[in-house]
N, C-alpha and C positions, 0 to 999 in steps of 0.2 A: 266904429262898431255900430253902425246904423242898424236899427231893428232889434237890438238886444237891450233888455232893461239894464240900467246902470245899478251898481251896487248901492244898496241903501234906499232905493226908491222902488218899492214893490209895485208890480202891475196891479191896477185896481180890479181888472177882470179876474185875474188869478186869485186874488184875495177874496173876491165875492164868491167865486166857485168853491173855494175851500171852506168858507163860512157856511154856505148853503149845504154842502155835503156833510159837514160836521153836524149841522142842525138836524139833518135827516137821520144820521146815525144815532144822534142823541135821542130822537123820537122813536127810533126803531128798537132801542135797547129795552125800554119798559114793555113794549109789545112782545118782544121775544121772551121777557121774563114771565109775562102772563101766559104765553104759549107753552113754555116749559112747565109752568105751574099747573097747567091743565093736564099734563101727562103723568103727574105723580099723585100719590094718595093725598086726601084732603088735609091730613095733619102735617104734610111736608110742603104745602104750597108756599107758606111764608118763607120757609128756609130756601126754597128754590128762587123766589123773587129776590131775596136778600143776596144770594150768591150771584145772580145776574147783575144786580146794581153794584155789588162790590167789585165784580170783574170790570164793569164800566169805569169805576174809579181807579182801579189799578192800571188799566190801559191808558187812561187819561194822564196819569202821572208818568208812566213810562214814555208815552208819546212826547210829553213836555220835556223830559230829561234826555231821552235818547232818540227822538224822532229823526228820520233821515232827511227831512226837507230842510233846505237852506234857503229860506225866503229871501228874495232880493239878490241872490248870488247870480252872476252871469253864467256860470257853468256849475253843474252839479255832477260829480262822478259817483255813480252807484257801484259799478263793477269795473275792475281794471284787469286786463289780461296781458300777460307777457309770454312771448314765445322765444325760446333761445335754442341755438344749435351748438353742438360741441362734439368733440371726439371722446368717447369713453372706451375703456378696455372691454373686450368681450368677456362675459362671465365664463368661468371654467366650472363645468359641472362635474362633480365627483361621482364616479361609478360606485355603486353599492356592492358590498361583498355578497357573494352567493349565499343563499340561505342554506342553513343546515336543517335537514328534516323536510318532511313533505308539507304541503299546504293544509293537510288535515289538522295540523296544530292550530290553525286559524279558524277552524270550523266551530260555529256556535251551536249548530243543531240543524233541524229541518223544519220546513213549514209547507203548507199546501199553497201552490201557485198555479195559475191558469196558463198552460202551454198547449199549443196545437189542439185547442178545442176540448181540453179535459183538465181536471185537477191532477197535478203531479206533485208527489212528495219531493221537495226541492231542498238541497243543502244550502245553508246560509253561512257565509264567511265574514269574519271581521277584517275589513280592508286594511286597517292599520297594522294588522299582524302579518299580512302578506308581504313577502320580500322577493328580491331578485331571484329568478329561477322557478318560483312557484307556478304551477300550472293547475288550472281548474277546468274540468270538463262540463259542458253545458248539459242540461239546464242547471243554473245556479244563481244565487243572489249574493252580491257583495255589498255589505253595509259599511258606511263610514258616517261620521257626524254630519258631513255636509252633502252627501249624495248617496244614492243607492244605484248599483249597476246590476242590470238584469242580463244574464248570459243565456240566450235562447238555446233550445235543444240542439240546433244545428251549428252551434258555435262553441269555441273553446276560448279560454282567456289565459294569458301568460303575463307575468311581471318581468319587465326588461331590466337592463343594467342600471337604469336611472329611476327605478321603481314606478315606471309608467305601466298602465294596463294596455296590453295589446289583445284585442279581440279579433278573431279570425274564424272563417268557416272551417268546419271539420274537413280534414283531407287536404287542405291547402298548405303548402310549404311556407312556414313563417319566414324563413330567411329570404325566399324569393319575393314575398309580399313586402317585407321591409326594404329590400333593394329597389323594388319597383316604386314604392312610395318615396324613397330617398331621391329618385331621379325626377320626380314631378314638381320640384321646387320652382 
């Protein structure tokens, strides 16, 4: 193992670098405390300096107890990654039952939205209430906790058997579009 430090005998250059770097950080912390102290009101300066010095103490203790450096070790693993392959069964997606009633039950109200260069009173729908078979004519807005879908004036939206949103141009046959997209795999 020529060229590698042996266990228990730390390299003097590495040790000197770590000591110099630690000293610089130690000198930087009071400077940072005064810097932050200058940003607060005069009655809070001492508090800000004490918080910075306290943080330095906490970081020192944590570094001593849980630091990731293994001084003198020939190899130090920081991250380990494993890749595995295997056969898994294909998931079976359940089709949702067709919705009873129109999409109007999911309507929350209307709001002004900018479409085609002008403000248009636009219906807003609750996306969590839309179900299989519901259709919405554009312009519309579909709101969910994680996303908002804008349906432009020249598009319509339909919820499919798996509760996916299918947005397509008005006048286009949805079945033909789905068939065409299915072949493009």
